[in-house]
C-alpha positions as CSV (number, residue, x, y, z in Angstrom):
1,M,219.1,-50.0,70.9
2,A,218.7,-45.9,70.8
3,R,220.3,-43.8,73.5
4,P,217.8,-41.9,75.9
5,I,217.2,-38.3,74.9
6,K,218.6,-36.0,78.0
7,D,216.5,-33.7,79.7
8,T,216.7,-29.9,78.5
9,P,218.5,-27.9,81.2
10,L,216.3,-25.3,82.8
11,L,217.5,-21.4,82.7
12,S,218.4,-19.8,85.7
13,K,216.3,-16.5,86.6
14,K,219.4,-14.2,85.6
15,E,219.6,-16.2,82.3
16,W,216.2,-16.0,81.5
17,E,216.2,-12.2,82.3
18,R,219.3,-11.6,79.8
19,L,217.4,-13.7,77.2
20,E,214.4,-11.6,77.6
21,Y,216.4,-8.4,77.4
22,E,218.1,-9.7,74.3
23,M,214.9,-10.6,72.5
24,A,213.5,-7.2,73.4
25,H,216.6,-5.2,72.1
26,I,217.4,-7.0,68.6
27,K,220.1,-5.1,66.7
28,P,219.4,-4.9,62.9
29,I,221.9,-6.1,60.7
30,S,223.4,-4.2,57.7
31,K,222.3,-5.0,54.2
32,E,225.9,-6.0,53.4
33,K,226.0,-8.5,56.2
34,R,222.5,-9.7,55.1
35,E,223.9,-10.2,51.6
36,E,226.7,-12.0,52.8
37,Q,224.6,-14.5,54.8
38,R,222.3,-15.1,51.6
39,K,225.2,-15.9,49.6
40,A,226.8,-18.3,51.9
41,Y,223.3,-20.0,52.5
42,E,222.9,-20.2,48.6
43,W,226.4,-21.7,48.6
44,S,225.5,-24.4,51.3
45,K,222.3,-25.2,49.3
46,S,224.3,-25.7,46.2
47,I,226.7,-28.4,47.5
48,A,224.1,-30.1,49.9
49,T,223.5,-33.8,48.9
50,F,220.3,-33.9,51.1
51,P,216.9,-32.1,50.4
52,M,216.7,-28.8,52.0
53,L,213.6,-26.8,51.9
């Protein structure tokens, strides 16, 4: 039998304000970092044994 899914915890007001601030002030990443992340993704995709979109 499957275990029941736990309720999603609610954010406090302080956590919500911090989340709103972080979403409004997104820091752009460098082209080097983006390329590094793309290479890591491609490597992960190449060794995956399950279908990836």
